[in-house]
C-alpha positions as CSV (number, residue, x, y, z in Angstrom):
1,M,44.3,130.3,-99.5
2,N,41.6,128.4,-97.8
3,A,41.0,128.5,-94.0
4,T,41.1,124.7,-94.0
5,M,44.6,124.5,-95.6
6,D,46.8,121.9,-94.0
7,D,50.5,122.4,-93.2
8,T,51.6,120.7,-96.5
9,A,49.4,123.0,-98.6
10,I,50.7,126.1,-96.8
11,Y,54.3,125.0,-97.3
12,N,53.6,124.4,-101.0
13,M,52.0,127.8,-101.4
14,V,55.0,129.5,-99.8
15,K,57.4,127.4,-101.9
16,D,55.7,128.4,-105.1
17,R,55.8,132.1,-104.3
18,Y,59.4,132.1,-103.2
19,T,60.4,130.1,-106.2
20,A,58.9,132.9,-108.4
21,T,60.9,135.4,-106.3
22,A,64.1,133.5,-106.7
23,L,63.6,133.2,-110.5
24,A,62.5,136.8,-111.0
25,P,65.0,139.5,-112.2
26,S,66.8,141.3,-109.4
27,Q,65.5,144.7,-108.2
28,P,68.6,146.0,-106.4
29,S,67.4,149.5,-105.9
30,Y,64.1,148.2,-104.3
31,G,66.0,145.8,-102.2
32,N,68.4,148.4,-100.9
33,A,65.7,150.9,-100.1
34,V,63.7,148.3,-98.1
35,S,66.8,147.1,-96.3
36,Q,67.9,150.6,-95.3
37,A,64.4,151.2,-94.0
38,F,65.0,148.2,-91.6
39,G,68.3,149.4,-90.3
40,Y,71.0,148.1,-92.7
41,S,73.7,150.7,-93.7
42,A,74.6,151.6,-97.2
43,E,78.1,150.4,-96.4
44,E,76.8,146.9,-95.5
45,L,74.7,146.7,-98.6
46,A,77.6,147.7,-100.8
47,C,79.8,144.8,-99.6
48,I,77.6,141.8,-100.5
49,P,76.4,140.4,-103.9
50,A,73.5,142.6,-105.1
51,D,71.5,139.6,-106.2
52,S,71.4,138.3,-102.5
53,N,69.2,141.3,-101.3
54,L,65.6,140.6,-102.3
55,G,64.1,143.4,-100.2
56,L,62.3,141.0,-97.9
57,S,63.9,141.8,-94.6
58,C,61.7,143.1,-91.7
59,G,64.6,144.1,-89.4
60,N,68.4,143.6,-89.0
61,P,69.1,140.6,-86.7
62,L,72.8,141.1,-87.1
63,A,72.5,144.3,-85.1
64,L,71.3,142.1,-82.2
65,A,73.6,139.2,-82.7
66,N,77.0,140.9,-81.8
67,L,78.9,138.4,-83.9
68,K,82.5,137.7,-83.1
69,D,85.5,136.5,-85.1
70,G,85.5,132.7,-85.3
71,E,81.9,132.1,-84.3
72,I,79.6,129.5,-86.0
73,V,76.3,131.0,-87.3
74,V,73.1,129.4,-88.6
75,D,70.7,131.6,-90.6
76,L,67.2,130.2,-90.7
77,G,65.4,130.9,-94.0
78,C,68.5,132.3,-95.7
79,G,66.9,133.0,-99.1
80,A,69.5,134.2,-101.6
81,G,72.2,134.6,-98.9
82,F,71.8,138.2,-97.8
83,D,72.4,137.9,-94.0
84,C,74.7,135.0,-94.5
85,F,77.2,137.0,-96.5
86,L,77.1,139.9,-94.0
87,A,77.6,137.4,-91.1
88,A,80.4,135.7,-93.0
89,R,82.3,139.0,-93.0
90,K,81.8,139.5,-89.3
91,V,83.0,136.0,-88.2
92,G,85.9,135.9,-90.6
93,Q,87.7,132.9,-92.1
94,A,88.0,131.4,-88.7
95,G,84.2,131.2,-88.4
96,K,81.5,129.7,-90.6
97,V,77.9,130.4,-91.6
98,F,75.3,127.8,-92.4
99,G,72.3,129.1,-94.5
100,V,69.2,127.0,-94.2
101,D,66.3,127.1,-96.6
102,M,63.7,124.7,-98.0
103,N,63.5,126.3,-101.4
104,E,66.0,124.8,-103.9
105,D,65.8,127.8,-106.3
106,M,66.7,130.2,-103.5
107,L,69.6,127.9,-102.5
108,T,70.8,127.8,-106.1
109,K,70.8,131.6,-106.2
110,A,72.6,131.8,-102.9
111,R,75.3,129.4,-104.0
112,R,75.8,131.3,-107.2
113,N,76.1,134.5,-105.3
114,A,78.7,133.0,-103.0
115,S,80.7,131.7,-106.0
116,K,80.6,135.0,-107.8
117,A,81.8,136.9,-104.7
118,D,84.3,134.2,-103.7
119,I,82.9,133.8,-100.3
120,S,84.2,130.5,-98.9
121,N,83.1,130.4,-95.3
122,V,79.4,129.9,-96.0
123,E,77.6,126.6,-96.6
124,F,74.0,126.2,-97.7
125,V,71.7,123.5,-96.4
126,S,68.4,122.3,-97.9
127,S,65.9,121.9,-95.0
128,R,62.8,123.1,-93.4
129,I,63.6,125.1,-90.3
130,T,61.5,122.8,-88.1
131,E,63.8,119.9,-88.7
132,I,67.3,120.9,-89.8
133,D,70.0,118.6,-91.1
134,L,72.7,119.8,-88.8
135,P,74.2,118.3,-85.6
136,D,73.3,119.2,-82.0
137,K,75.2,122.1,-80.4
138,V,76.7,123.3,-83.7
139,A,76.1,127.0,-83.5
140,D,77.3,129.9,-81.3
141,V,74.5,132.1,-82.8
142,I,71.3,131.5,-84.8
143,I,69.7,134.4,-86.7
144,S,66.5,134.7,-88.8
145,N,65.0,137.5,-90.7
146,C,61.2,137.5,-91.4
147,V,60.9,133.8,-91.9
148,I,59.5,132.1,-88.8
149,N,56.1,133.8,-89.6
150,L,55.9,131.7,-92.8
151,V,55.9,128.4,-90.9
152,P,52.4,127.0,-90.3
153,H,51.1,128.0,-86.9
154,T,51.0,124.5,-85.4
155,S,54.6,123.9,-86.3
156,K,56.1,127.2,-85.0
157,P,57.0,125.8,-81.6
158,L,59.2,123.2,-83.4
159,V,61.3,126.1,-84.8
160,F,62.3,127.2,-81.3
161,T,63.0,123.6,-80.2
162,E,65.3,123.2,-83.2
163,I,67.1,126.5,-82.4
164,H,67.7,125.3,-78.9
165,R,69.0,122.0,-80.1
166,L,71.4,123.6,-82.5
167,L,72.8,126.1,-80.1
168,K,75.8,125.5,-77.9
169,P,75.3,126.1,-74.2
170,G,75.4,129.9,-73.8
171,G,74.6,130.4,-77.4
172,R,72.4,133.3,-78.7
173,V,69.4,133.6,-80.9
174,A,68.7,136.9,-82.7
175,V,65.6,137.2,-84.8
176,S,63.8,139.9,-86.7
177,D,60.2,139.0,-87.3
178,L,56.7,140.5,-87.8
179,L,54.3,140.0,-84.9
180,A,50.6,140.5,-85.1
181,K,48.8,143.4,-83.4
182,R,45.4,141.7,-83.5
183,D,43.5,138.7,-84.9
184,F,43.2,138.7,-88.6
185,P,39.8,138.7,-90.3
186,P,39.2,135.9,-92.9
187,E,39.7,138.3,-95.9
188,I,43.3,138.9,-94.6
189,K,44.1,135.5,-93.0
190,N,43.1,133.6,-96.1
191,N,44.8,135.9,-98.6
192,P,47.9,134.3,-100.1
193,A,49.6,137.7,-100.6
194,F,49.2,138.6,-97.0
195,Y,50.5,135.2,-95.9
196,C,53.5,134.9,-98.3
197,G,54.3,138.5,-97.6
198,C,54.8,137.5,-93.9
199,V,51.9,139.4,-92.5
200,S,48.9,137.1,-91.8
201,G,51.2,134.3,-90.6
202,A,52.5,136.5,-87.9
203,S,52.1,135.3,-84.3
204,K,51.2,137.3,-81.2
205,R,54.0,138.5,-78.9
206,E,52.9,136.4,-76.0
207,E,52.9,133.3,-78.2
208,Y,56.5,133.9,-79.2
209,E,57.6,134.4,-75.6
210,T,55.8,131.2,-74.5
211,W,57.3,129.1,-77.3
212,M,60.8,130.3,-76.5
213,R,60.4,129.8,-72.7
214,E,59.0,126.3,-73.3
215,A,62.0,125.5,-75.5
216,G,64.3,126.3,-72.7
217,F,65.6,129.8,-73.5
218,E,66.6,132.4,-70.9
219,Q,67.0,136.2,-71.0
220,I,64.2,136.4,-73.5
221,V,63.7,139.9,-75.0
222,V,60.9,140.7,-77.5
223,L,60.9,144.4,-78.4
224,K,58.9,146.3,-81.0
225,D,61.2,148.0,-83.6
226,E,60.0,151.5,-83.2
227,G,59.8,153.8,-86.2
228,V,59.6,151.1,-88.8
229,D,57.0,151.6,-91.5
230,L,55.9,148.3,-93.1
231,N,54.3,150.1,-96.0
232,V,57.8,150.4,-97.5
233,Y,57.1,147.0,-99.1
234,T,54.1,148.2,-101.0
235,Q,55.1,151.8,-101.7
236,M,58.6,151.4,-103.0
237,G,59.2,151.1,-106.8
238,E,61.8,149.1,-108.6
239,D,64.0,152.2,-108.8
240,G,64.0,152.6,-105.0
241,E,61.7,155.6,-105.0
242,K,58.2,155.7,-103.6
243,S,55.6,154.8,-106.3
244,N,52.3,156.5,-106.8
245,E,50.6,153.6,-108.6
246,K,47.3,152.4,-107.2
247,G,47.1,149.0,-105.5
248,G,45.7,145.8,-106.9
249,D,43.1,143.4,-105.6
250,G,45.3,141.8,-103.0
251,C,45.6,138.5,-104.7
252,C,48.8,136.6,-105.5
253,A,50.2,137.5,-108.9
254,P,49.8,134.9,-111.6
255,A,52.8,133.1,-112.9
256,K,53.0,135.2,-116.0
257,K,51.0,138.3,-117.1
258,E,50.4,139.5,-120.6
259,K,51.2,143.2,-120.9
260,S,50.0,145.2,-123.8
261,N,52.7,146.7,-126.1
262,G,50.8,148.6,-128.7
263,C,47.7,147.5,-130.6
264,C,49.2,144.5,-132.4
265,S,51.6,142.9,-130.0
266,S,52.1,141.9,-126.4
267,Q,55.0,140.9,-124.2
268,T,55.2,138.6,-121.3
269,E,55.9,140.2,-117.9
270,V,57.8,137.9,-115.6
271,D,56.2,137.2,-112.2
272,G,58.1,139.1,-109.5
273,G,57.0,136.7,-106.8
274,V,56.5,138.0,-103.3
275,M,57.6,141.5,-104.2
276,D,54.7,141.6,-106.7
277,D,52.3,140.2,-104.1
278,L,53.2,142.8,-101.6
279,K,52.8,145.6,-104.1
280,S,49.3,144.4,-104.8
281,L,48.5,145.4,-101.2
282,K,49.3,149.1,-101.8
283,D,45.8,150.3,-100.7
284,I,46.1,148.6,-97.3
285,D,48.1,150.0,-94.3
286,L,50.1,147.1,-93.1
287,N,51.0,148.9,-89.9
288,E,47.4,148.4,-88.7
289,W,48.0,144.6,-88.6
290,A,51.6,143.9,-87.7
291,S,54.8,145.4,-86.4
292,S,58.5,144.6,-86.7
293,Y,60.1,143.1,-83.6
294,K,63.5,142.3,-82.3
295,I,63.8,139.0,-80.5
296,F,66.8,137.9,-78.5
297,A,67.4,135.0,-76.1
298,V,70.2,132.9,-74.7
299,K,70.5,129.1,-74.2
300,G,71.4,128.3,-70.6
301,T,74.7,126.8,-69.7
């Protein structure tokens, strides 16, 4: 990643790494371990399609949202449908959930998960979260989980303008996101693994509050999620247990890697996408650079 990358190049980089994530084999034990570290219960994780949980949460926005039966929910950056399916259970058949994502491979996976689990009150929309193909005042609640930090910095205010547009008067926004503790040095800021892993694209707390206030939100709350260890991403193995492997060089994993399998043969190891990228950062304490935050606000009536 180059410091002079424009927004289009950043979007393309994020798309490539999350496409690899969507196409990689599922790691349900890893996903469950990460999700439980960020506040999801074992009961919640047991009631949704296993393939929907990619282990890329940085909090639990549903714990803030207080969803009610019959409400309309929009999930920004829905990935394979993880939070959508949990929200669908909470709002019931009288309600509906729209999952929004710009990555077609993620949406394909999400739709397949919905079909397998016979979940009918979820609809998936292909769109960037800065300009969403949904009508004004469509949602009672908007949620997002570790996605806004992937939007290029200059476009982040547009996300909050879109959220405000989509919410009904009195509607709520509940977001879990990583926020930066300090400015990032070039070796972190320009590292694709840090950016695609939702660390070096993180904003400052005061920026978040300013963007939400300027978009028109009220009752803004931005609180650090105490006790969360971001190193769970890098230290957790595929089996859901902490790994003792040494870290890599902090670069994005190549699309495919050749792995030795004896002296006369080799096998192709599939790119694990963002999970592999994060595991390459094992030697770095992510907690030094960012923290998980709970963000809540209300659109005025």
